[in-house]
Residue, then its C-alpha position, 0 to 999 in steps of 0.5 A: m500499500k505504501t509503495k502505491k501511494s508513493l508511486r501514486y505521489i511521483l506520477l502527480s508531481i510530474p506535471g509540476y516538475i515540467v511546469q517548473l522545467p524552463q525556470l530550473v533550465y534558466l536558472c541553470i544557465v544563469h549560474l553556470f554561464g553568469y557565475a560559475i565559469p567566470f569564477l572558475i576562469v578567475a581561479l585559474r588565472r596566474p596572479k600578477t604583482p602590481k607594478g604600475p604608476k604609483l597613485d597620486l592623492s595630491k589631485f583629491k580632496l578628502t570628502w568622506n571617511d570612517e576611522f573607526d574610532g568610536g565605541g561601535l559601528d557608526r549607524g549614521k554612516w553604515l547599515g546592514m545591507a539587505k538580499d539584494g544589496l539595493d535596500s539597507a537593512g535594519e536589525g535582525a538577520h538577513r540572507r546573504h548567498d548561503g549565509w546570513s548578515c547581521l549587525e551583531m557580527t560587527r564591533v569597533e575595537d582599538g580603532m578598528l572594524h571587525i566582521s566576524s564569521v561563525n557557523s551557529k547552530e542556534g542561529i543569530a539575531g532571530g535567524p535560523p541555523g546556519s553561516y553568519a558574517a555581516a555585509i554593511t552599506t552607506r547606501h542611506s547616508f553617503r554616495q559619490k560619483y567619480g574620485y577615489f575609494e580605498a580601505r586599508c584592511k587585513l583579510p579574513k582567513g577561513v575556507g567558504l568565505w570572502s571579504a570585499l570592498w565594493l561600490h554599487n547603486e540601484k541601477v545595476l538592476t533597474e536600468v539595464d541597457g546592457t552596459g554598465r553605464p547605468g551603473t556597475e558593481i565595482d569589486v575593488f577586491e575580494s578575497p575567495f582564495y584563502r583554501w588554495r595551498n599554493p601561496l602564489r594563488k592563495n595570497s592573491v585578490p582578484t578584481s572584478l566588474h559586474y553589469g547588466s543585472y544579475n539575471i541572464f544578461h549579467v556580464m562579469k568582467n575580471v580586471g585580473r587577479y593580483r599578488v599581496e604579500t600575506p593579506y591575512d596576516s598583515f594590512h593592505t590598502y586596496g583602492v579604486e579611481w574612477n573618473e569618465n575614462g575609466y577605472i584604475f585599481y590600486i594595491d598599496g597604492v600601486e596600480s594594479g590594472r585598469t579597465r573602462a569595461g561596459g562603459v563607465s558608470q554615469n552615476e553615484q554609487w555607494l559603499i559596501l564592506s561585506v564577508e559572504h559565505h558559500r556552501g558549495g554548489f556551482k559557485g562555492l566549487f569555483w571560488a571560496g568552497d564550503v564555509r562548513k568545513n571550517k572549525p570555529e578557530d579557523m575563521t578570523d576576522f575581517v578587520v578595517d582600519y579605515v574607510r576613505v573617499y577623495q574627490y578631484k579637486e577640480k570637481i569640488g573647486g578646491 
């Protein structure tokens, strides 16, 4: 009797699976060609040592900064980031990739911001059991078009997790025209390669652009993968100079790469600091790995000394 019921359930479920088949195929295509293959290409690239011209800060004027000198995260500058990256989030846990983001995973200590990672069996901030870190954004408080954006930080150790400094705006999703001119996700750096055994590949960061939304029209342009000396144990600066001619990326004040892929974003963008988690799958396989493989002591904090934004003096009359 039980076998007949099981067979009947399977037969009745077939029409539902057939209806969902186009959507499943669509999702597979998006994940395979939009993310998995581009991530694989980045992972296989040989890291280069930045050897370009040095950054010239004399042409800029400081317009915004956070030195993290207070007793906690400045909520006037930073809020949590919701799932799609377009909305600022308040308290509680918010889904991000294969994990959860909540402000409880941030703290300011000794003049530095710490974003921690943990695999929690009980859940945090009202969220379910899972992997927790934080993504914070200035969407509600600060945006700027053009200039120089920089963070000084020490990257987190751990498999399946990666930190990032990136710029974003809502038009990446809402004004899709096949270019990056309405808005571009500018990944100044990401740190997904801790799991690599080869020190040359492990101690490196990719720089990338994303535009054209995050669906089947998504375009990822990897600018390069760059060597950094002991990035998980020492502090380095990562920055991007953005103007009407393109994007120029720097590590420790030395140019690492430049591009104008997709056309240059023509709109103001906000800042994001984040630690994200993967739990395997297409993205995890070719990117950071599976965060569940870590013991608690395997994961260290993403530590940020400062974030500073500058504008060209000629654009602000000074």
